[in-house]
N, C-alpha and C positions, 0 to 999 in steps of 0.2 A: 459915849458920841464912838461913830465909825469910825475903825482902824487905830482908839487907845486901847492900852490893856487892863484887865481887871486890876482893881486895887490887892486884891484876894485869892487864894487859890482855896478851893474846900477839898479837903480829901477825909473821906468817912474811914474809917479803919474799925478792923475787930468784928467783921462782919464773915456770916457761920451759914449761910443759906443761900441757895438760888433767887426767893424771892426779896433777900435781904438787899443782894447786889441787884436786883434789877428794879428796887424803888431808892437806892441812894444814884443809879442810872437816870432812871426818871427825873428826881428832884434837881438833877443839875450836879451831880459830884464830877468835880474834873481829877479826882482821884481816890483811887477805891485801895488801902491798904490792906491785908491779908498777915493776922499774929501769925507767926510761924513760932515766934519767940516762946519761952513756956507762960502761958498765963489762959486764965478761963477761956478766954475765946481763941487759943489756940487749934490752928487747922493744919493737917501734915499738908506737905507738897502737892500730894496727890486730888487733896480734898480743893485745893484754892485752885490750879489746872483745873478740873472738874469744872469749878463755877468761874473763872474766867472764860472758860470755851463755851456754856450753857449762856453764858453774859453776850457773845458774838452771834450767837443762832439770830438771825433774821437782822440782826444791826449795821448798820454802815459805817457809822462812827464810835467809840468808846471813848471815857476815861482811861488814862492813867492809871496801871494796875503796881502796886509797889510790895514789897514784904518787908515785913519789919522783923528783924531779927536780933539777938545779945553772940556777939563774941562767935562769927558765922567760921565755919573751918571754910581753907581754900576750896575746897571738892563740894561746898554745899555754893 
């Protein structure tokens, strides 16, 4: 109903390509997570930034983007 909040939020995580990010956006994901922590889906910060920039190209609205980390340092 108009003006009501959704009962849930969808976050897609562990994406590693521009195509996967685009598919998540087109599918209606509310948030996209990049795995910066050690994982088989891990990407570098530079790769995550590049995918975020590519996703923004030609779009006026985007989902939230989040970083999944484990014990990040203050500098990170």
